[in-house]
N, C-alpha and C positions, 0 to 999 in steps of 0.2 A: 719531911715537912708535913705539917698538918693541913688539912683542907680549910681550916678556919682562916688561914692567912689569904688563901685565894678568895674566900667569901668576903673578908674585910676589904680586899683589893677591889673587888667588883662593886661593893657598896660605897667605896670612896669615889667611884665614878658617878654612880646614880643609884636611886632606890631600885630594888629588885624584889619580885616575889620568889618563893622557892621554886615554882615551876619555871620561871624565866631563867633562874640560875642553872637549873638542870639543862636547859637548852644550850646555854653558853658552854657548859662543860662538855656536852656532846659534840659541839662544833669545834671546840678549841683543840689545838695541837699541843700547846704548852701546859695547859691545865689538865693534867693527865688522869685525874680521878674519874671514877665511873660516874660520879654525880647522881647516884641513885637517890630516890626520895628520902629513904631512911637516913642515909649518910648526911644529906644536906640539912634536913629538919632537926636531926640530933645535934648537929653543930650550931644551928641557929638558936636552938633552945639554950645551949651552953653559953653562947656569946651574949644572949640576952640576959641570962642570969649573972654574967660577969660585968654587965653594964657597958659592953662594947657595942651593942646593937639595940635599937628599939624597933617597934613595929606599930603599924596602924592598919585598920581594915578600911579598904577603899571600896565604896559602893558604886556599882555601875548599873545604868538603866536597863540595858539589853543583855547583860552578861552577869554571871554569878559574881558576888563580892570576892575580893582577893586581899590577902594580907601582904602589905609592902614592908620591907625591912630597910632601916636607915642606919648608917654608921654614926656613932657618937664621937665626941671629942676624945674620950678615952680610947675609943676604937681606932681613931686616926693616929693617936700617939703609939698605941700598941703595934699598928701596922708599920709606922715609920721605924720603930725600934727593931722590928724584925727585918725590914729592908736593909738596915745598917749592919746587921749581924753577918758573920762570916758565912758565905754560901757553901752548901754541900757540893762535893764533887759529883759529876754525872756518873750514873751507873751504866755499865755495859752489860746488857742482857740480850744476847743474840742466839737463839736456838739453832739457827743455821750454822753458826761456827762450831757448835758441839756436834751437829750432824756431820759436818765436813771433817771433823777430827777423826772420825771412824769410817770415812768414805773410801779408804784404800781397798776395801773388799768389792767395790763396784767396778763394773766394766766401763769402757769409755762412753758407751751409749747411755748407760744409767747415770753416770756422773754428769754428762752434758745435760741431761734432762733436768736433774735437780738444780743445777746451776741456772739453766734457762728459766725454770719456774720461779726461782728466787729473784732473778733479775726482773722478770715480768712483774712480780708482786711489788718490788721496790719502785719500779717505774710507775705502777698504778698509784702507789702512795704519793709519789711526787706530783702526779697529775691532780690528785685530790687536794693536796696542799696548795698547789698553784690556783686551783679553782676557788678554794676558800679565800685566798688572799685577794683574788680578782673581785670576789663578791663583797669584800670589806666587812666581813662578819665580826661584830663585837669588838670594834676598835674605837676607843674613846676619841682620839684625835682632837684633844682640847687645845693644844698649842703645838708649835713646831717641834719642840724637844720631845714631847710625848709621841707625836707622829713618827719622828725619826727612831725613837726607841722601839716602837712596835714594828716598824719596817725592818729594823735590824734583827729583832727577834724572829720575824718571819724568814729573813734571809738565813739565819742560823738553822732553822728547820729545813729549808730547801737545800742548803749546802750539805747537810747530813746525808740526804737521799742522793744528791748528785755525787758526792764522794763515794758512797756505797756502790753506786752504779759503776763508777770508774774503777773501783777496786774489783768488782765482779768481772768486768771486762778484762782487766789485767790478769786475774786468776785464770780465766779461760785461755788467754794468750800463753801464759806460763805452762799450762797443762797440755794444750793442744796445738801450740804454735800460732801462726798468724791466722789460721782458719778461724773465723768467728761465727758466721752465719747468723748475725744479729737481726733484730726486727727491722723490717723495711728494706733489707738488702736486695730483695728481688723486685723492688718497686722502682719505677721511674717517678721521682717526685722532686718538688722544689719548694722552698719557702719564699712566699711573695709578700712584699710590703706595699700596701695601698692605703692612702689617706691616714697614715700613722697607725694603721692596723696591720697585723701580720696574720697570714693564714698558710696552712700547708696544702699544696695542690698535688694530689695523687693522680698521675696521668695514665699509667699503665702498670701491669705487673706480670712478670714471667709466670708466676703461679697465681692466677686470678684469685682475688679475695672472696671468701665465701663461708666464713665461720665466725663464731663469737670470739675465738682466739685471734683471728685476723683483725677484728674490730678493736680488741684490746691492744694489739700491736700498733695499730694506727693511732690510737689514743696516746700510747706511750711515745710514739714519734712526735705527735703534736706537743706533748709535754716537754720533750727534749728541746723543742723549738719555742717553748714558752707561749703557746697559743691554744685556744680552744676552738679555733675556726678551721674548718676543713672543707676542701672542695674535692669531690670524688668524680672522676670521669668513668664513663661506661666501660672503657677498656681495662680498667683496674679491677673490675668486678666479674665474678664467675657467672656463667649462664644461669646457674641455679638461683642466684640472687633475685633474678627477675621472674622466677617461677614461684608464685606465692604459696603453692601447695607444699613447697619444701620448708617454708617458715623461716628461711635463712634471713631474708630481708628484715622481718620483724625482730628476730633475735639480735641482729647486728645493730639495728636502729635503737633497740632498747638499751644496749650497752652504751651507745652514744648519748642517749638521754640520761642514763644513770650518772655519767660523768660530765653532764651539762655541756656537751659539745654542740656547737652550731654547725650543721652540715648542709652543704649544697651539692646536689647530685646533678651532673651534666650528662644527659643521655639524648639519643636521637629521637625524632618524632615517631619513627617506626615502633620503638619499644613503648613509648608513652601511649601510642595508639592502641596497644593491646588492652583489651577490655578490663581484665582484672587488675593489671598494673596501673592502668589509667585511673581506676577507682582509688587505689592506694595513693597515687600521686596527688589526685584531687583533694583527698582528705588531708594529706601531709601538708599541702600548700596553704592550708588554713591555720597552721601552727606557726610557732616562732623558732623551733629548734631544727627542723628538717624540711627542706623544700626541693622540688625537682624543676630543672630548667632545660631548655633546648640549647642554649648558648652559654659559653663561659662568661661573656660580658654581662648577661643578665644575672647569672649566678654570683658574680663578683659584686655587683651593685648591692644585692641583698645581703651578701655575707659580711661586707664591711660597713653596711649602712647602719 
């Protein structure tokens, strides 16, 4: 499929500049082109020459002028003709399957590691896709049918990652028996619903959390439960988390921020009272993504508010 049909589709929704198109391609899961400037502008020139697209320069008072592109009647007809054509079958290109084909030479530890790494990567992709959907990026939603179609497209993307995770877990079971050692298995946690919002509450951990990988595991756990809201209790975190010189807290919080998690940390007054951590907590409590509280009740009010 040529990128030109994706461009025509976007322009059938509303006018776009080349730069705004590039942002859509970068954020989209289904429009899989790289969306680099050369690829977009080359296609726009071709579409303009074919009479499928027109453009006009829009002048702005406080910003540089930009060129907006519009679809023509011929462009709409071309798009409809393509939509009615026979679809291509999806391609299966999965490097991990090729790696797995020759994994007989690995010992159990090595094999478990590559499977765990792949599972974690897939779970992170699932979290990213769920966050994109929550943010409602680049969805026209002009009528009920269109909203339903885009919702089902999103569900197709999510189901791919969910099915892949289920397959990975079954692979592990077939290779190593019931022993799984999956993410979050050493944690005491629960999924809480409050005011029609859902959050994961991590109460304690047999192996206290204190690394970027631990943060990714928790993010994946939240993704499994379809939420980006997290409540972390003091008992779930390692002592090093509260020692700012280790930089563990900063690294973990950065991971949460990268995946747009909203995190409430519930800790005792004794720890908050420590000068350096108090400074960090005070600064964090001015933001909207991470805050520190003395009580679960206060944390919950902010988390679901």
